[in-house]
DRENPA-3360 file (N, C-alpha, C; in nm, 2 decimals, always signed):
BEGIN
1 = ALYLLLSF = +10.88/-1.25/+11.07/+10.88/-1.13/+10.99/+10.81/-1.15/+10.86 ~ +10.84/-1.26/+10.79/+10.78/-1.29/+10.66/+10.63/-1.31/+10.68 ~ +10.59/-1.38/+10.79/+10.44/-1.40/+10.81/+10.37/-1.27/+10.83 ~ +10.43/-1.18/+10.91/+10.37/-1.04/+10.93/+10.36/-0.97/+10.80 ~ +10.46/-0.98/+10.71/+10.46/-0.91/+10.59/+10.35/-0.96/+10.50 ~ +10.34/-1.09/+10.49/+10.23/-1.15/+10.41/+10.10/-1.12/+10.46 ~ +10.08/-1.12/+10.59/+9.95/-1.08/+10.66/+9.92/-0.94/+10.62 ~ +10.02/-0.85/+10.62/+9.99/-0.71/+10.59/+9.95/-0.69/+10.44;
9 = QVVFAQDI = +10.01/-0.77/+10.36/+9.98/-0.76/+10.21/+9.84/-0.81/+10.19 ~ +9.80/-0.92/+10.26/+9.66/-0.97/+10.24/+9.56/-0.86/+10.29 ~ +9.58/-0.81/+10.41/+9.49/-0.70/+10.46/+9.49/-0.58/+10.37 ~ +9.60/-0.54/+10.32/+9.61/-0.43/+10.23/+9.53/-0.45/+10.10 ~ +9.54/-0.57/+10.05/+9.47/-0.61/+9.93/+9.32/-0.61/+9.95 ~ +9.28/-0.66/+10.07/+9.14/-0.67/+10.11/+9.08/-0.52/+10.12 ~ +9.16/-0.43/+10.18/+9.12/-0.29/+10.19/+9.10/-0.23/+10.06 ~ +9.19/-0.26/+9.96/+9.18/-0.20/+9.83/+9.06/-0.25/+9.76;
17 = STLKTDIY = +9.03/-0.38/+9.77/+8.92/-0.45/+9.71/+8.79/-0.39/+9.77 ~ +8.78/-0.36/+9.90/+8.67/-0.30/+9.96/+8.64/-0.16/+9.92 ~ +8.75/-0.09/+9.90/+8.75/+0.05/+9.86/+8.69/+0.06/+9.71 ~ +8.75/-0.03/+9.63/+8.70/-0.04/+9.49/+8.55/-0.07/+9.48 ~ +8.51/-0.17/+9.56/+8.37/-0.21/+9.56/+8.28/-0.09/+9.60 ~ +8.32/-0.02/+9.70/+8.25/+0.10/+9.76/+8.24/+0.21/+9.65 ~ +8.35/+0.24/+9.59/+8.35/+0.35/+9.49/+8.27/+0.31/+9.36 ~ +8.30/+0.19/+9.31/+8.23/+0.14/+9.19/+8.08/+0.15/+9.21;
25 = SKIGCITC = +8.03/+0.12/+9.33/+7.88/+0.11/+9.35/+7.82/+0.25/+9.36 ~ +7.90/+0.35/+9.36/+7.85/+0.49/+9.37/+7.88/+0.57/+9.25 ~ +7.93/+0.51/+9.15/+7.96/+0.58/+9.02/+7.89/+0.51/+8.91 ~ +7.81/+0.59/+8.83/+7.74/+0.53/+8.72/+7.81/+0.55/+8.59 ~ +7.78/+0.45/+8.50/+7.84/+0.46/+8.36/+7.77/+0.58/+8.29 ~ +7.84/+0.67/+8.23/+7.78/+0.79/+8.17/+7.73/+0.75/+8.03 ~ +7.75/+0.63/+7.98/+7.70/+0.59/+7.85/+7.57/+0.50/+7.88 ~ +7.58/+0.41/+7.96/+7.47/+0.32/+7.99/+7.40/+0.37/+8.12;
33 = KDMTVDKC = +7.28/+0.43/+8.10/+7.21/+0.50/+8.20/+7.17/+0.40/+8.31 ~ +7.17/+0.45/+8.44/+7.12/+0.37/+8.55/+7.20/+0.24/+8.58 ~ +7.32/+0.24/+8.53/+7.41/+0.12/+8.56/+7.54/+0.17/+8.62 ~ +7.57/+0.11/+8.74/+7.70/+0.14/+8.80/+7.81/+0.08/+8.72 ~ +7.93/+0.13/+8.74/+8.05/+0.09/+8.66/+8.09/-0.06/+8.69 ~ +8.05/-0.11/+8.81/+8.08/-0.24/+8.84/+7.99/-0.34/+8.77 ~ +7.87/-0.29/+8.72/+7.77/-0.38/+8.66/+7.77/-0.36/+8.51 ~ +7.85/-0.27/+8.46/+7.85/-0.25/+8.31/+7.99/-0.27/+8.26;
41 = NCPKSREM = +7.99/-0.33/+8.14/+8.12/-0.36/+8.08/+8.14/-0.30/+7.94 ~ +8.07/-0.19/+7.92/+8.09/-0.12/+7.79/+8.23/-0.04/+7.79 ~ +8.27/+0.00/+7.68/+8.41/+0.07/+7.67/+8.42/+0.18/+7.77 ~ +8.31/+0.26/+7.78/+8.32/+0.38/+7.87/+8.34/+0.34/+8.02 ~ +8.26/+0.23/+8.06/+8.27/+0.18/+8.20/+8.41/+0.13/+8.22 ~ +8.47/+0.06/+8.13/+8.60/+0.00/+8.14/+8.70/+0.12/+8.16 ~ +8.69/+0.22/+8.08/+8.77/+0.34/+8.09/+8.76/+0.40/+8.23 ~ +8.64/+0.42/+8.28/+8.62/+0.48/+8.41/+8.68/+0.39/+8.52;
49 = RAYIDALI = +8.66/+0.26/+8.51/+8.72/+0.17/+8.61/+8.87/+0.18/+8.61 ~ +8.93/+0.18/+8.49/+9.08/+0.19/+8.48/+9.13/+0.32/+8.55 ~ +9.05/+0.43/+8.53/+9.09/+0.56/+8.58/+9.08/+0.55/+8.74 ~ +8.97/+0.49/+8.79/+8.96/+0.48/+8.93/+9.07/+0.39/+8.99 ~ +9.10/+0.28/+8.93/+9.20/+0.19/+8.97/+9.34/+0.26/+8.98 ~ +9.37/+0.34/+8.88/+9.49/+0.41/+8.88/+9.50/+0.51/+8.99 ~ +9.39/+0.58/+9.02/+9.39/+0.67/+9.14/+9.41/+0.60/+9.27 ~ +9.35/+0.48/+9.28/+9.37/+0.40/+9.41/+9.51/+0.36/+9.42;
57 = EMGVGRDE = +9.57/+0.31/+9.31/+9.71/+0.27/+9.32/+9.81/+0.38/+9.35 ~ +9.77/+0.50/+9.32/+9.85/+0.62/+9.35/+9.83/+0.67/+9.49 ~ +9.73/+0.60/+9.56/+9.71/+0.64/+9.70/+9.62/+0.76/+9.72 ~ +9.54/+0.79/+9.62/+9.45/+0.91/+9.63/+9.33/+0.87/+9.72 ~ +9.29/+0.96/+9.81/+9.19/+0.93/+9.90/+9.05/+0.91/+9.84 ~ +8.96/+0.85/+9.91/+8.83/+0.82/+9.86/+8.75/+0.94/+9.81 ~ +8.74/+1.05/+9.89/+8.67/+1.17/+9.86/+8.73/+1.23/+9.73 ~ +8.86/+1.23/+9.73/+8.93/+1.30/+9.62/+8.91/+1.22/+9.49;
65 = IFYKVAKK = +8.89/+1.09/+9.50/+8.87/+1.00/+9.38/+8.73/+1.04/+9.32 ~ +8.63/+1.06/+9.40/+8.50/+1.10/+9.35/+8.51/+1.23/+9.28 ~ +8.58/+1.32/+9.34/+8.60/+1.46/+9.29/+8.67/+1.45/+9.15 ~ +8.77/+1.37/+9.14/+8.85/+1.36/+9.02/+8.76/+1.30/+8.91 ~ +8.68/+1.20/+8.94/+8.60/+1.13/+8.85/+8.49/+1.23/+8.79 ~ +8.43/+1.31/+8.88/+8.33/+1.41/+8.84/+8.40/+1.51/+8.75 ~ +8.52/+1.55/+8.78/+8.59/+1.65/+8.70/+8.63/+1.60/+8.57 ~ +8.67/+1.48/+8.56/+8.71/+1.42/+8.43/+8.60/+1.38/+8.34;
73 = FTLKAIMD = +8.50/+1.31/+8.40/+8.39/+1.26/+8.32/+8.27/+1.35/+8.32 ~ +8.20/+1.36/+8.43/+8.09/+1.45/+8.45/+8.03/+1.43/+8.59 ~ +7.98/+1.53/+8.65/+7.92/+1.52/+8.78/+7.80/+1.42/+8.78 ~ +7.74/+1.40/+8.66/+7.63/+1.31/+8.65/+7.67/+1.17/+8.68 ~ +7.80/+1.14/+8.68/+7.85/+1.00/+8.70/+7.84/+0.97/+8.85 ~ +7.83/+1.07/+8.94/+7.83/+1.04/+9.08/+7.68/+1.01/+9.12 ~ +7.65/+0.89/+9.16/+7.52/+0.85/+9.19/+7.47/+0.87/+9.34 ~ +7.57/+0.88/+9.43/+7.54/+0.91/+9.57/+7.51/+1.06/+9.58;
81 = QQIKGAIE = +7.39/+1.10/+9.61/+7.35/+1.24/+9.61/+7.42/+1.33/+9.71 ~ +7.46/+1.27/+9.83/+7.53/+1.35/+9.93/+7.67/+1.38/+9.87 ~ +7.74/+1.28/+9.82/+7.87/+1.31/+9.76/+7.86/+1.40/+9.64 ~ +7.76/+1.38/+9.56/+7.74/+1.47/+9.44/+7.72/+1.61/+9.48 ~ +7.64/+1.64/+9.58/+7.62/+1.77/+9.63/+7.74/+1.84/+9.68 ~ +7.82/+1.77/+9.75/+7.95/+1.82/+9.81/+8.05/+1.86/+9.69 ~ +8.05/+1.77/+9.59/+8.14/+1.80/+9.48/+8.09/+1.92/+9.40 ~ +7.96/+1.93/+9.38/+7.91/+2.04/+9.30/+7.94/+2.18/+9.37;
89 = KRLLKESG = +7.93/+2.18/+9.50/+7.96/+2.30/+9.58/+8.11/+2.34/+9.56 ~ +8.19/+2.23/+9.56/+8.34/+2.26/+9.55/+8.37/+2.31/+9.41 ~ +8.31/+2.25/+9.31/+8.34/+2.29/+9.17/+8.29/+2.43/+9.14 ~ +8.18/+2.46/+9.19/+8.12/+2.60/+9.17/+8.21/+2.70/+9.25 ~ +8.25/+2.67/+9.37/+8.34/+2.76/+9.44/+8.47/+2.78/+9.37 ~ +8.53/+2.68/+9.31/+8.65/+2.69/+9.24/+8.64/+2.78/+9.11 ~ +8.52/+2.77/+9.06/+8.49/+2.85/+8.93/+8.47/+3.00/+8.96 ~ +8.45/+3.04/+9.09/+8.44/+3.18/+9.13/+8.31/+3.24/+9.07;
97 = GKAPKAVL = +8.21/+3.16/+9.05/+8.08/+3.21/+9.00/+8.08/+3.23/+8.85 ~ +8.19/+3.21/+8.78/+8.20/+3.23/+8.64/+8.23/+3.09/+8.58 ~ +8.13/+3.04/+8.50/+8.14/+2.91/+8.45/+8.05/+2.89/+8.32 ~ +8.10/+2.82/+8.22/+8.02/+2.79/+8.11/+7.93/+2.67/+8.14 ~ +7.83/+2.65/+8.06/+7.73/+2.54/+8.08/+7.69/+2.48/+7.94 ~ +7.74/+2.36/+7.92/+7.71/+2.29/+7.79/+7.58/+2.22/+7.80 ~ +7.49/+2.26/+7.71/+7.35/+2.20/+7.71/+7.31/+2.16/+7.57 ~ +7.28/+2.03/+7.55/+7.24/+1.99/+7.42/+7.09/+2.01/+7.41;
105 = EIASANLG = +7.04/+2.07/+7.30/+6.90/+2.09/+7.28/+6.83/+1.95/+7.27 ~ +6.89/+1.86/+7.20/+6.85/+1.72/+7.20/+6.97/+1.63/+7.21 ~ +6.97/+1.54/+7.31/+7.09/+1.46/+7.33/+7.09/+1.33/+7.25 ~ +6.97/+1.29/+7.21/+6.97/+1.16/+7.13/+6.86/+1.17/+7.02 ~ +6.88/+1.09/+6.92/+6.78/+1.09/+6.81/+6.77/+0.95/+6.76 ~ +6.64/+0.91/+6.73/+6.61/+0.79/+6.67/+6.57/+0.81/+6.52 ~ +6.65/+0.76/+6.43/+6.63/+0.78/+6.29/+6.53/+0.69/+6.23 ~ +6.47/+0.60/+6.31/+6.38/+0.50/+6.26/+6.45/+0.39/+6.17;
113 = TVSKRQGK = +6.38/+0.35/+6.07/+6.43/+0.25/+5.98/+6.51/+0.31/+5.87 ~ +6.64/+0.26/+5.85/+6.72/+0.32/+5.74/+6.78/+0.20/+5.67 ~ +6.81/+0.22/+5.54/+6.87/+0.11/+5.46/+7.02/+0.13/+5.43 ~ +7.09/+0.03/+5.43/+7.24/+0.04/+5.40/+7.26/+0.10/+5.27 ~ +7.16/+0.08/+5.18/+7.17/+0.14/+5.04/+7.17/+0.29/+5.04 ~ +7.13/+0.35/+5.15/+7.13/+0.50/+5.16/+7.27/+0.56/+5.17 ~ +7.37/+0.47/+5.20/+7.51/+0.52/+5.22/+7.52/+0.61/+5.34 ~ +7.57/+0.73/+5.32/+7.59/+0.82/+5.43/+7.46/+0.90/+5.47;
121 = ISKMFRLQ = +7.43/+0.90/+5.60/+7.32/+0.98/+5.65/+7.37/+1.07/+5.76 ~ +7.31/+1.18/+5.78/+7.36/+1.28/+5.88/+7.24/+1.33/+5.97 ~ +7.28/+1.38/+6.08/+7.18/+1.44/+6.18/+7.25/+1.56/+6.25 ~ +7.18/+1.67/+6.26/+7.23/+1.79/+6.32/+7.18/+1.80/+6.47 ~ +7.27/+1.84/+6.55/+7.25/+1.86/+6.69/+7.29/+2.00/+6.73 ~ +7.22/+2.06/+6.82/+7.26/+2.20/+6.87/+7.31/+2.20/+7.01 ~ +7.43/+2.25/+7.02/+7.50/+2.26/+7.16/+7.49/+2.41/+7.20 ~ +7.43/+2.43/+7.32/+7.42/+2.57/+7.37/+7.51/+2.60/+7.48;
129 = NQGNTILV = +7.55/+2.72/+7.50/+7.63/+2.76/+7.62/+7.54/+2.85/+7.70 ~ +7.48/+2.79/+7.80/+7.39/+2.86/+7.89/+7.46/+2.91/+8.02 ~ +7.59/+2.92/+8.01/+7.67/+2.97/+8.12/+7.70/+3.12/+8.10 ~ +7.79/+3.17/+8.18/+7.82/+3.32/+8.18/+7.97/+3.34/+8.14 ~ +8.03/+3.24/+8.08/+8.17/+3.26/+8.03/+8.19/+3.17/+7.91 ~ +8.29/+3.18/+7.83/+8.31/+3.11/+7.71/+8.32/+2.96/+7.73 ~ +8.24/+2.88/+7.65/+8.25/+2.74/+7.65/+8.35/+2.69/+7.55 ~ +8.45/+2.62/+7.60/+8.56/+2.57/+7.51/+8.54/+2.42/+7.48;
137 = INSLKASC = +8.52/+2.39/+7.35/+8.51/+2.25/+7.31/+8.65/+2.21/+7.27 ~ +8.71/+2.11/+7.35/+8.85/+2.08/+7.32/+8.87/+1.94/+7.27 ~ +8.76/+1.87/+7.25/+8.76/+1.73/+7.19/+8.63/+1.69/+7.14 ~ +8.63/+1.63/+7.02/+8.51/+1.57/+6.95/+8.55/+1.44/+6.90 ~ +8.49/+1.33/+6.95/+8.53/+1.20/+6.92/+8.41/+1.10/+6.90 ~ +8.43/+1.02/+6.79/+8.32/+0.92/+6.76/+8.34/+0.79/+6.82 ~ +8.23/+0.71/+6.85/+8.24/+0.58/+6.91/+8.28/+0.47/+6.82 ~ +8.26/+0.49/+6.69/+8.28/+0.39/+6.59/+8.34/+0.44/+6.46;
145 = PCVTAAIK = +8.42/+0.36/+6.39/+8.48/+0.41/+6.26/+8.38/+0.45/+6.15 ~ +8.25/+0.40/+6.17/+8.15/+0.44/+6.07/+8.09/+0.58/+6.10 ~ +8.14/+0.65/+6.20/+8.09/+0.78/+6.24/+8.19/+0.89/+6.23 ~ +8.15/+1.00/+6.18/+8.24/+1.12/+6.19/+8.15/+1.24/+6.24 ~ +8.21/+1.34/+6.29/+8.14/+1.45/+6.34/+8.22/+1.58/+6.32 ~ +8.14/+1.69/+6.30/+8.20/+1.82/+6.28/+8.12/+1.92/+6.36 ~ +8.18/+2.03/+6.40/+8.11/+2.13/+6.47/+8.12/+2.27/+6.40 ~ +8.01/+2.34/+6.39/+8.01/+2.47/+6.33/+7.97/+2.58/+6.42;
153 = VGRNKSPY = +8.06/+2.67/+6.44/+8.03/+2.79/+6.53/+8.03/+2.91/+6.44 ~ +7.91/+2.97/+6.43/+7.90/+3.09/+6.33/+7.93/+3.04/+6.19 ~ +8.02/+3.10/+6.12/+8.06/+3.05/+5.99/+8.18/+2.96/+5.99 ~ +8.23/+2.93/+6.10/+8.35/+2.85/+6.11/+8.31/+2.70/+6.14 ~ +8.35/+2.61/+6.05/+8.32/+2.47/+6.06/+8.45/+2.39/+6.07 ~ +8.45/+2.30/+6.17/+8.57/+2.22/+6.19/+8.58/+2.11/+6.08 ~ +8.69/+2.04/+6.07/+8.70/+1.92/+5.99/+8.61/+1.81/+6.06 ~ +8.59/+1.70/+5.99/+8.52/+1.59/+6.04/+8.61/+1.50/+6.12;
161 = FGTNGSPA = +8.58/+1.47/+6.24/+8.66/+1.39/+6.33/+8.60/+1.25/+6.35 ~ +8.68/+1.15/+6.36/+8.63/+1.01/+6.38/+8.67/+0.95/+6.52 ~ +8.71/+0.83/+6.52/+8.74/+0.76/+6.65/+8.87/+0.81/+6.71 ~ +8.96/+0.86/+6.63/+9.08/+0.92/+6.68/+9.06/+1.05/+6.75 ~ +8.94/+1.11/+6.72/+8.91/+1.24/+6.78/+8.98/+1.36/+6.72 ~ +8.95/+1.47/+6.77/+9.02/+1.59/+6.72/+9.16/+1.59/+6.77 ~ +9.25/+1.66/+6.69/+9.40/+1.65/+6.73/+9.42/+1.74/+6.85 ~ +9.53/+1.71/+6.92/+9.58/+1.78/+7.04/+9.59/+1.93/+7.00;
169 = GWQAQINP = +9.54/+2.02/+7.08/+9.55/+2.16/+7.06/+9.43/+2.22/+6.99 ~ +9.35/+2.14/+6.93/+9.23/+2.19/+6.86/+9.13/+2.23/+6.96 ~ +9.05/+2.33/+6.92/+8.94/+2.37/+7.01/+8.84/+2.46/+6.93 ~ +8.72/+2.47/+6.98/+8.62/+2.56/+6.93/+8.56/+2.63/+7.05 ~ +8.51/+2.75/+7.03/+8.46/+2.83/+7.14/+8.32/+2.88/+7.11 ~ +8.23/+2.87/+7.22/+8.10/+2.92/+7.21/+8.08/+3.03/+7.31 ~ +8.04/+3.15/+7.27/+8.02/+3.26/+7.37/+7.89/+3.23/+7.45 ~ +7.89/+3.30/+7.57/+7.77/+3.28/+7.65/+7.64/+3.32/+7.58;
177 = GKSAEIEV = +7.54/+3.24/+7.59/+7.41/+3.26/+7.53/+7.40/+3.23/+7.38 ~ +7.51/+3.18/+7.33/+7.52/+3.14/+7.19/+7.52/+2.98/+7.18 ~ +7.51/+2.94/+7.05/+7.51/+2.79/+7.03/+7.59/+2.75/+6.90 ~ +7.61/+2.63/+6.89/+7.69/+2.57/+6.77/+7.61/+2.45/+6.72 ~ +7.63/+2.42/+6.60/+7.57/+2.30/+6.54/+7.67/+2.19/+6.52 ~ +7.63/+2.07/+6.56/+7.72/+1.95/+6.55/+7.66/+1.86/+6.45 ~ +7.73/+1.83/+6.34/+7.68/+1.74/+6.24/+7.74/+1.60/+6.26 ~ +7.65/+1.50/+6.27/+7.70/+1.36/+6.29/+7.67/+1.28/+6.16;
185 = VIDLQHHT = +7.77/+1.22/+6.10/+7.75/+1.15/+5.98/+7.78/+1.00/+6.00 ~ +7.69/+0.92/+5.96/+7.71/+0.77/+5.97/+7.71/+0.71/+5.83 ~ +7.81/+0.63/+5.81/+7.83/+0.56/+5.68/+7.77/+0.42/+5.70 ~ +7.64/+0.41/+5.65/+7.57/+0.28/+5.66/+7.63/+0.17/+5.58 ~ +7.72/+0.20/+5.49/+7.78/+0.09/+5.41/+7.92/+0.05/+5.47 ~ +7.96/+0.11/+5.58/+8.08/+0.08/+5.65/+8.07/-0.07/+5.70 ~ +8.18/-0.14/+5.70/+8.17/-0.28/+5.74/+8.13/-0.30/+5.88 ~ +8.14/-0.20/+5.97/+8.11/-0.21/+6.11/+7.96/-0.20/+6.13;
193 = VSVGKLMR = +7.88/-0.16/+6.03/+7.74/-0.15/+6.04/+7.67/-0.28/+5.99 ~ +7.59/-0.34/+6.08/+7.52/-0.46/+6.05/+7.37/-0.44/+6.04 ~ +7.30/-0.53/+5.98/+7.15/-0.52/+5.98/+7.10/-0.54/+6.12 ~ +7.01/-0.46/+6.16/+6.95/-0.47/+6.29/+6.96/-0.34/+6.37 ~ +6.96/-0.35/+6.50/+6.97/-0.22/+6.58/+7.10/-0.16/+6.57 ~ +7.10/-0.03/+6.55/+7.22/+0.05/+6.55/+7.22/+0.16/+6.66 ~ +7.33/+0.17/+6.73/+7.35/+0.27/+6.83/+7.49/+0.33/+6.82 ~ +7.51/+0.46/+6.80/+7.64/+0.52/+6.79/+7.64/+0.65/+6.87;
201 = EVYINTND = +7.76/+0.68/+6.91/+7.77/+0.80/+7.00/+7.88/+0.89/+6.96 ~ +7.87/+1.02/+7.00/+7.98/+1.12/+6.98/+8.01/+1.18/+7.11 ~ +8.13/+1.19/+7.15/+8.17/+1.24/+7.28/+8.23/+1.38/+7.27 ~ +8.17/+1.48/+7.34/+8.22/+1.62/+7.34/+8.28/+1.66/+7.47 ~ +8.40/+1.69/+7.47/+8.47/+1.73/+7.59/+8.48/+1.88/+7.59 ~ +8.44/+1.95/+7.71/+8.44/+2.09/+7.72/+8.50/+2.13/+7.85 ~ +8.50/+2.27/+7.87/+8.55/+2.32/+8.00/+8.43/+2.34/+8.10 ~ +8.32/+2.28/+8.07/+8.21/+2.29/+8.17/+8.25/+2.22/+8.29;
209 = VLNPETTL = +8.26/+2.29/+8.41/+8.31/+2.23/+8.53/+8.22/+2.12/+8.58 ~ +8.09/+2.13/+8.56/+8.00/+2.03/+8.61/+7.97/+1.92/+8.52 ~ +7.99/+1.94/+8.39/+7.96/+1.84/+8.29/+8.07/+1.84/+8.18 ~ +8.19/+1.80/+8.21/+8.30/+1.81/+8.11/+8.29/+1.72/+7.99 ~ +8.21/+1.61/+8.00/+8.19/+1.53/+7.88/+8.04/+1.52/+7.85 ~ +8.00/+1.56/+7.73/+7.86/+1.55/+7.69/+7.86/+1.45/+7.58 ~ +7.75/+1.37/+7.58/+7.74/+1.26/+7.48/+7.62/+1.28/+7.39 ~ +7.64/+1.26/+7.26/+7.53/+1.26/+7.16/+7.51/+1.11/+7.13;
217 = RIEAEVTD = +7.38/+1.07/+7.10/+7.35/+0.93/+7.07/+7.25/+0.93/+6.95 ~ +7.28/+0.84/+6.86/+7.20/+0.82/+6.74/+7.16/+0.67/+6.74 ~ +7.03/+0.64/+6.72/+6.98/+0.51/+6.71/+6.90/+0.49/+6.58 ~ +6.90/+0.37/+6.53/+6.83/+0.34/+6.41/+6.81/+0.19/+6.39 ~ +6.72/+0.15/+6.31/+6.70/+0.01/+6.27/+6.75/+0.00/+6.13 ~ +6.86/-0.08/+6.11/+6.92/-0.09/+5.97/+6.87/-0.21/+5.90 ~ +6.83/-0.19/+5.77/+6.79/-0.30/+5.68/+6.88/-0.30/+5.56 ~ +6.87/-0.40/+5.48/+6.95/-0.41/+5.36/+6.90/-0.31/+5.26;
% end
């Protein structure tokens, strides 16, 4: 009986390992483009793998895992086109034809060469709602302590949020066909900023069913 139990445990572990390998190979890191989560070890990939592992441990089925990953992170994370197409149809059906659509006018900006002596520098981004219902921004979070970000909708501007993100319950809304401005501020004199290549991001979570997490990226070459 003990032998059978051990054999079952080995087979079960092998099945889980095979399932993880299969799923990891079909999901891309939403931060590091063109890299699957099994080949990337950035913070976002580690977060995605932990989420997948938790779903597997809960006994969630393969197809449902892909669906949940797309819904939590973004449909863009699904690299298998057949799986992606099926999930997109499901999400659109669930929305009943009424859905917001978060679109960044520019998703990344290269500020060229900047000096630490400049102190704080900022860059504006425009977030549009190209959908047919209200776009709700429920989280704004920076990738590094040297970064803060605020969003302005009409005359209403939010506080600046950092790595802890916006507080629970906070939200901003963009009507269909309208847009908001997101200001990203980088403190070049912060101890986390070193001379050389700089890359920082801001993560925007919304109720866009196909793209729930939108990422802004700023790059620069830092000098003394």
